[in-house]
N, C-alpha and C positions, 0 to 999 in steps of 0.2 A: 515471492520466490526467494526470500532471504533465509539463509541458514548459516549459522556460524561455522559450519564445517564445509562450506562450499569452496571449491577451488576452480580457477580458470586454467584450463590446460591448452597449451599451444599444440595444435594437431595438424601435422603436415600430411598424414596418411602413410608415413614411413615406419620402418621397424622401431626406431628410437621413440618417436612421439607416441606411437600406439602403445608401446611398453610403458611409457610414462603415464599415459591415461589409465591403463589398467592397474598400475601401481597405486595411483591416487584412489581408485575405487577400492582396492584391497586395504588401503590405509583408512578407510571410512569416510573419505571425502565424497561429496556429491558434485561431480565435475560438471562444468560447463565448458564445452570445447570451442576453440577459436581457430579458424583456418583463414589463411591470408593468400590472396592472389596479388602478386606484386609485379607481374609481367614475366613470370618464369616461362621457360621454353615450351612447356606443355601443361595440360590440366589433368594428367593421369593421377598425380598425387592428390589433387583436390577431390577427384572422384573417389579415390581410396579413402580419403578423410571422411567423406559422407557415409561410405559403407561402414567404416569403423565406428563412427558415432552412432549409427543406427544399431549396430550389433551391441554396442555398450549401453544403449538406451539412455543416451545423454543428449541434451540440446546442443546444437551446433550453430554458432554465429559465423558467417562468412563475410570477410571484408576485402574489398578490392581498391587498389590505388595504382597510380601511374606516376613514376618519378623518372624523367628522361635520363638523368645521370646514372641510373642503375644499369644502363646499357653497356657500361664498361665491363660487366661480368659476362662470362660465357654461359652462365645459367639463364640470362635474360636476353642475350643477343645471339640469334641464330647465325649471324654472319661470322661469329667467332667459333673456332673449333673447341670442342671439349677436350681437355687434356687426357692423354693416355700415358699413365705413369705406372711403372712396375710396382707391385704391391709393397715391396720392401722400401720403396722410396716415397710412398704416400705420407704426407705430413712432414717430410724432412727437407724439402727443397724450397722453402719460403712459402709465402701465401700464394695459393694457386689462382688461376683465372676464374675459377668457379666462385670465388669469394664475392658476395654481394655487399657493397659498402653499407655498413650500419644496419644490416638486416635484423639481427637479434635486438638491437637497441630499439628499432621501430616496433618489432613484434612485442617486446616486453612492455613498451609504452602503451600499445593498444590493449594488451592484457591487463595492465594496471588500471587503465581507464574503465574497462569492463568490470574488473574486480571491485573497484571502488563504487561503481554504480549499483551493483547487486549485493554488496556486503560480503563478498568472498574474502576469506582470510589468507588465501595462498594463490600463487601463480606457479604452475608446474611447467617446466620446459625440459625437453629430452636431450639437452646438450650433453656431449661427452668430450673429454679431453685426452683420451688415450688412443684408441683406434679411430682417428679422425683426420681430416684433411689439413688441419693446422689453422683454422679460422680464429682470429684473435677474439671474437665475441663468443667463443665457446669455453673460454678459460675461467678458472675459479675466481681470479681477482676481478674480472669484469662482472660476473654474476653476483659476487659479494657486494660490489659497488652499486649495482642496480637494486639490490635489496635495500640499501640505504636510501637510494633515490625514491623507491616506492614508499618508504616510510615518510620521507620528508615532503613528498609532493602530492599526497593524497589526503582526502578528508579522514579516512580511517587512521592514517598516521598521526594527524594532528589531534585525534581523539584518543591516542595511545591504544588503538586497537591493532591487532597483528595484520600485516600484509606482507607475507614472506615470499621470496622467490626460492622455490625448491627445484633442485636439479638432481633427481635420484640416480641418474645414470652417469653422473659426472666423472666418477672414479672407476667406472667399469670399462673393460675392453668389450669388443663385440661378442666374444664368447660369453662373457658375463651377462650381457644384455639379452642374448638369446635364452640363456638359462633363466634369467629373471622373467622374461616374457612367458616362458612355459609355466613357471610357478604361479604367475598371476592370471594364467589362462587367456593371454592376449590373442586375438584372432589374426595371427600373422599371415594366414592365407589371403587376407583382404588387403595387405599392405603393398605399397609400391615405393621403391627406393631409387630406381635408375634415373640418372640425370637426363638421359636422352629422350625418354618418353615415347618410345616406339611401341609396336604391338607387343613385343616382349622385351625384357631387360637386355641391355646391350652386353653386359658381362665384363666390360673393360673400363668403365668409368670408375672413379674413386669409390663412389657409393656402392656400386655393384660388387667390386672386389672386396671391400671391407665387409659387406653383408655376407658374401660367400665364405670369407675367412671365419666369421663368427659362427656360422652354422657348422662349418667343417671342424673347427676346434671344439665346438660343443658336442660333436658327435651326433648331430641331428640333421634331418633333411629339411630343406627350405620348402614349406608348403605352398608358397606363392607360385602362380603359374609363370 
């Protein structure tokens, strides 16, 4: 299954990761998707990831782990209330309670392991640092640093073969992400972004508000139910 144009794509089933997956396909990569269950409040996003992977005709690896200390986040601890913040204040009031300590570090380490094992030359992550909640592990310096880690800590890296961390959405706002998704024909009707994970999106969490902002500013209708 080795191919020098393979890429491991971290796929949560949301707007950003789905767009990143289809960006990778459009760039000529043969993606292998990786979805992670880390104790999040709901499994709606994992169900969405499966649907997206099927629609994209890409293999999907699912990994589960339980780290008790991640319960400090309102994304993993149902006893904690999800924050309700006005749209204009999202990302401006410090790191929110939805931050999961070290999440992207863990995810990227898993992706690097998978990439090294199958001979993939890239890891693709849908992180963005404009319209986002202010998580420190979504910033360019962190992702640049992990690119160096991936090179230093893998078999590919010691053989001077490329293993790059690509974040194609990093400098895009949500409007730009929606427009890119449409260009690469990402099936946004299959995606799930809401932190709450009910029958329908709550409409008030950071993720719901930022998603709605993106579609509104892009002049497009959100196709997801």
